[in-house]
N, C-alpha and C positions, 0 to 999 in steps of 0.2 A: 569606250563604253558610252552608250546613248541612253536617253530617257526611256526609250522603248525597251531597253534591256533591264530596267529596274523592276524587280518583282517583290521586293520587301524593303523594310526601313534601312537595313544595312546596305542594300544596293544604292539607295538614294544617298546615303552617307558617303559611300565610296565615290559616287559621281560628283558630289559636292566637293569632296577633298581634291578631286582631279581638276575641277574647274576654278576653284576659288583660291586666291592667295592665302598662304598659311595663316597670317594674323586674322584674316576675316573668317576663315573656316573655324579656327579655334575659338573665336568669339562666340559663334552660334553653337558650336559643339560642346563647349566647356561649361564649367560651373565654378562655384566659389571654393576656395581653400583646396583641400585634398579631394574634393568631389565625392565624398562619401555619401552625402544625401542624394546626390544625383544617381549614384550607383544603386542605392536602396530603392529609390523611386522607380528606376528602370526594372530592377529584378522583381519588384512587387508584382509586375504583370505575369511573371512566370508562375505565380501561385494562384492565378485565376483560371478556372476551367470554364469553357463554354459547353453547356450541356444541350445537345440537339434535341428538339422535339420532333421525333420521327413519326412518319405516317400521319402527319397533321395537315398536309396539303400546303401548297405554296402559291396558289393562284392569287391570293390577296395577302401581301406582307405589309405590315404597318409598323415601322420602327419609330414613329413620331413621338415626340415628347414636348411638353410645354415648359419653357424655361424663361423666367422673368417676363411672363405675359405674352411670349411669342411662341407659336408652334413651330418646332424644328422637325425636319424630315428624319433626323436620326439623333441618337443621344451623344453626339460629339459636336464640339464647336472649335473654332480656330482662336486660340488665346492670343492676347496682345504680344507682339514681338517688335522690339525697337529696331530702327536703322535698316529697314528691309531693302532699301535700294542699294545697300552694300552687297547684298547677296544676289540680286537680280535687278536689272536696270528699271523694270517696271514697278518693282516694289509692291506697296500696298494696293496699287491698282489691280495687279494680277491676282493677288491673294483674295481681294474683295470679290473679284469676278468668280473665283472658284467657290467661295463661300455661298454666293448667290446661286450658283448653278446647282449646288447640292443642298440648298435649302437650310442653311445653318447660320449661326451667329458668326459675325466677323468682329473679332476683338482688335481695337486700334490703340496703339500705344500713344501716350503723350509725346513720345520721342519718335513719332512716325515721320517719314520722309515725304509724305504727300499731305497737302492741306486738308483739314476736315471738310471744308466746303467741296473740294473735288471728290472726296470719298462719298459724301452725301449725294452728290449729283450722279455718280456712276455705279454705286452699289445699291441694288434694289432690296436685298435681304435685310434681316435684322442686324443692327450694329451696336456695339458697346464701346465706350471710351474708357480706357484705363487711365485713371487720374492720379498723378503725383500731386501732393499738396506742397506747393512752393511757398517760399517766404513772401513772395510778391502776391498779395491777396488779389490785386487787380488781374494778374495773370490767371489765377485760379477761376475767378469769376468769368473772365473772357473765354476760357476753354469750355466751361460749362454752357455758357450762353451760345457759343458757336456750335457746339455739339447739338444742342437742342434745335437751333435754327437749321442745322444740316440734316435733321431727321434721325438722329441717333436715338436708340430706344432706352438706353440705360447707361449708368456709370458703374465701373468697378474701381474701388478705392484701394490703392497700394498703401500698406501701413508698415512695411518692414524695411524701409529705406532710410531710417534715421542715420544709419551708418551704411555706406555702400559696401557691397560684397567684395571680398579680397579675391579677385579673379587672377589666380597665379598664372594660368595659361596666357592671359593677355599681357601680364608683366613679362613673361618669358619670350613671347613672340613680338612684343613691341606694338601691340594693337592700340590705336587711338581713333577717335572719331572727331573730325574726319580723318581718314588715313594720313599718316605722316610718313613720307618716304625717307628712311634713314639708311645709313650704310649697311646695317644689319638686316633690314627688311626689304630693300629695293629689289633684291634678286627674286624674292617670292612674287612680287608684283610684276616684274619684268617677264617672268616665265609663264604668266597667265595673260597673254596678249588680248584674248577676247574680253576678259574682265576689265583690263586696263583701258581698252578703247572705249568700252561702254562708259566707264567712270569718267574719262577725260572729255568725251565728245557728246554725251547725252546732256540732259538738263543738269544744272549745277546741283551737287549734293548739298542738302541743307536740312535743318529741322524747322520747317516753315511754321509750325504751330507755336513755336516759342520765340520766333523772331519779333522784334519790335516791342 
């Protein structure tokens, strides 16, 4: 299965399952506890109907919307996702380019795998930093100042991580960050040579915005 063969979300999911080691796939595909909320959130889209406005002409279509002071080309944006270089070796760099190309917000996690300064220098579109409030107040101040200096437009504050989510899939598959090769997980990594070569021989995996 190739990228060109993907026609819907489930196709992309199957391709990711084929290319990623099990622990990594289930980290991005899974959710907390019994994943009931994830299921409800997904099925909620089944209750939404798109009502076409027929005979209205399509010569000028404008889906733009203003969000947090920036005009977006469409009413969708890319929400912050941590550890992106685990899924693809270019990580936030590639996602940021896609967001810029389609004229929408690029959400960047505090746990991103690319420095805020690098994202600011390469992503031309609107950018938001998702901020965890750490016990280290100096770290919080540093993240905000670095985001501002790197041209980020806004902050999104995470307020629900007083207790970390109980991600049962991660417990069952042995997912850790960075990945730890154990007797139970090494086969999954070994059978995905493309991922393994990128992980081992590209730039070192890290969380550069939290280092130091």
